[in-house]
C-alpha positions as CSV (number, residue, x, y, z in Angstrom):
1,X,76.8,40.7,159.8
2,X,77.6,44.1,158.7
3,X,74.8,46.7,158.2
4,X,75.1,50.1,157.2
5,X,72.5,52.9,156.6
6,X,73.7,56.4,154.8
7,X,71.0,59.0,154.2
8,X,70.9,61.6,151.4
9,X,72.8,64.7,152.0
10,X,75.0,63.0,154.8
11,X,78.7,63.7,155.4
12,X,80.3,60.2,156.0
13,X,83.7,59.5,157.2
14,X,85.0,56.1,156.8
15,X,88.1,55.4,158.8
16,X,90.1,52.2,159.2
17,X,94.1,51.0,159.0
18,X,95.2,49.8,155.5
19,X,93.6,46.5,154.5
20,X,90.7,46.6,156.9
21,X,88.2,46.5,154.1
22,X,87.4,50.3,153.4
23,X,87.9,50.0,149.8
24,X,86.0,46.9,149.5
25,X,83.1,48.7,151.3
26,X,83.3,51.6,149.0
27,X,83.3,49.4,145.8
28,X,80.0,47.6,147.1
29,X,78.5,50.8,147.8
30,X,79.4,52.0,144.3
31,X,78.2,48.8,142.9
32,X,81.6,47.7,141.4
33,X,81.4,44.6,143.3
34,X,78.8,42.5,144.6
35,X,78.9,41.6,148.5
36,X,79.6,37.7,149.3
37,X,76.2,37.9,151.3
38,X,73.5,40.6,151.7
39,X,72.4,43.2,149.2
40,X,72.9,46.8,148.6
41,X,69.7,48.9,148.8
42,X,69.0,52.2,147.2
43,X,65.8,53.9,148.4
44,X,64.5,50.4,149.2
45,X,65.4,49.1,145.7
46,X,67.8,46.1,145.4
47,X,70.7,46.9,143.3
48,X,71.3,44.5,140.6
49,X,72.9,43.9,137.1
50,X,69.8,45.7,135.5
51,X,70.0,49.1,137.6
52,X,73.5,49.1,138.5
53,X,74.5,51.5,135.8
54,X,71.8,54.1,136.5
55,X,73.0,54.0,140.2
56,X,76.5,54.7,139.0
57,X,75.6,57.6,136.9
58,X,74.7,59.5,140.2
59,X,78.1,58.9,141.5
60,X,81.6,60.9,141.3
61,X,84.6,59.0,142.5
62,X,87.8,60.9,143.3
63,X,90.5,58.3,144.0
64,X,94.0,58.8,145.6
65,X,95.7,58.6,142.0
66,X,93.9,60.9,139.6
67,X,93.7,59.9,135.9
68,X,94.6,62.9,133.8
69,X,94.8,63.3,130.1
70,X,97.6,64.9,128.2
71,X,95.6,68.1,127.8
72,X,94.9,71.4,129.4
73,X,93.5,71.9,132.9
74,X,90.3,72.8,131.9
75,X,89.6,69.8,129.6
76,X,90.8,67.8,132.5
77,X,88.2,69.1,134.7
78,X,85.6,68.9,132.3
79,X,86.6,65.6,131.2
80,X,84.8,64.1,128.2
81,X,83.0,67.4,127.2
82,X,83.1,69.2,124.2
83,X,84.8,72.6,124.3
84,X,81.6,74.4,123.0
85,X,79.8,72.5,125.8
86,X,81.8,73.5,128.6
87,X,80.0,75.5,131.2
88,X,82.6,78.1,132.1
89,X,80.5,79.3,135.5
90,X,80.5,75.6,136.5
91,X,84.4,75.5,136.0
92,X,85.0,78.5,138.0
93,X,82.8,77.3,140.7
94,X,84.8,73.8,140.7
95,X,88.1,75.5,141.0
96,X,87.3,77.6,143.7
97,X,85.7,75.0,145.8
98,X,88.8,72.7,145.1
99,X,91.2,75.5,146.0
100,X,92.6,75.1,142.5
101,X,92.2,78.5,141.6
102,X,95.4,79.6,143.8
103,X,97.3,76.8,141.9
104,X,96.1,78.2,138.3
105,X,97.1,81.9,139.2
106,X,100.6,80.4,139.3
107,X,100.5,79.5,135.7
108,X,101.1,82.0,132.9
109,X,98.6,80.0,130.6
110,X,96.0,79.4,133.7
111,X,93.3,77.3,132.7
112,X,94.9,76.4,129.3
113,X,98.2,75.0,130.8
114,X,99.0,71.6,129.7
115,X,99.1,69.0,132.5
116,X,101.5,66.4,130.5
117,X,101.0,62.4,130.1
118,X,99.1,61.4,133.2
119,X,99.8,64.7,134.8
120,X,103.8,64.6,134.7
121,X,104.1,68.3,135.0
122,X,101.9,68.6,138.1
123,X,102.6,67.8,141.8
124,X,100.6,65.3,143.4
125,X,98.7,67.7,145.4
126,X,97.8,69.6,142.3
127,X,96.5,66.5,140.4
128,X,94.4,65.8,143.3
129,X,93.0,69.3,143.2
130,X,92.1,68.7,139.7
131,X,90.2,65.5,140.2
132,X,88.2,67.2,143.3
133,X,87.3,70.0,140.9
134,X,86.1,67.5,138.1
135,X,83.9,65.8,140.9
136,X,82.4,69.1,141.5
137,X,81.9,70.1,138.0
138,X,80.2,66.7,137.3
139,X,77.4,67.9,139.7
140,X,76.7,64.3,140.8
141,X,74.5,63.3,143.8
142,X,77.1,61.4,145.7
143,X,80.8,62.1,146.0
144,X,83.3,59.6,147.2
145,X,86.5,61.4,148.4
146,X,89.2,58.1,148.6
147,X,92.3,59.4,150.2
148,X,91.9,62.0,147.7
149,X,93.7,64.7,149.7
150,X,96.5,62.8,150.7
151,X,99.2,64.5,148.9
152,X,98.0,68.0,150.2
153,X,99.7,69.7,153.2
154,X,97.5,69.5,156.2
155,X,96.2,73.2,155.8
156,X,95.3,73.2,152.3
157,X,93.6,69.8,152.9
158,X,91.5,71.3,155.7
159,X,90.6,74.3,153.5
160,X,89.4,71.9,150.4
161,X,87.5,69.7,152.8
162,X,85.8,72.7,154.5
163,X,85.0,74.2,151.2
164,X,83.5,70.9,149.9
165,X,81.2,70.2,153.1
166,X,79.9,73.9,153.6
167,X,79.5,74.9,150.1
168,X,77.9,71.9,148.8
169,X,74.0,71.8,149.8
170,X,72.7,68.9,151.7
171,X,71.2,67.5,148.6
172,X,74.6,66.2,148.0
173,X,75.8,63.0,149.9
174,X,79.8,63.1,150.7
175,X,81.5,59.9,151.7
176,X,85.1,60.5,152.7
177,X,87.5,57.4,152.9
178,X,90.6,58.5,155.3
179,X,93.2,57.5,157.7
180,X,92.8,61.0,159.4
181,X,89.4,62.4,160.2
182,X,89.5,65.9,160.5
183,X,87.9,67.8,163.7
184,X,86.9,70.9,161.9
185,X,84.5,68.8,159.5
186,X,81.0,68.2,160.8
187,X,80.2,64.6,159.6
188,X,77.3,63.0,160.4
189,X,78.7,59.9,161.1
190,X,81.9,58.0,161.3
191,X,82.2,54.6,160.3
192,X,85.3,52.4,161.2
193,X,86.0,49.4,159.4
194,X,88.0,47.1,161.4
195,X,88.8,43.2,160.8
196,X,85.7,43.2,158.3
197,X,83.5,44.5,161.1
198,X,81.7,48.0,161.0
199,X,81.2,50.3,163.8
200,X,79.1,53.4,163.3
201,X,79.5,56.4,165.7
202,X,76.9,59.0,165.5
203,X,78.0,62.8,165.8
204,X,75.6,65.0,167.5
205,X,74.3,68.1,165.4
């Protein structure tokens, strides 16, 4: 009997303890698993096997553990894009929003720095910034941030989250799954998942 509505352009915070069902809820919204009861609707259209792929093409997902290839930072941000098709302006914007520009300045080769197999040459926080930069570069309509700043110090985490929520226009919906909501972020709703139940708290604008 859980009902949830998310409007386009909202900033949503999903909280709950480990094992409470946050990830399951996220997987249902992303169309990765079917709910055991009920349905997922996008603009009053029920998501099913015929249209789930078109829905997923609108999503960017930044998990806690970022998948990186043994290549340069640039190619990991513009993941799957041919070199001659990479948009440098979008790269610059993505690294600025993710605060990755500060990291890149410390590397002699900058964006051409190799990250190693699975990002072995980077710290956890640096890998997470690349994951966020990749999501920004993709210019999707909905961004899921699933504990994707957990390896960052509190100051840097707050800076990146403020960059994301302030600089991305309200055409983009942001859903943040976290253990620690940030007071400086102006969420539209805070959704608590507890014992497989959902409680929604609306935030005054």
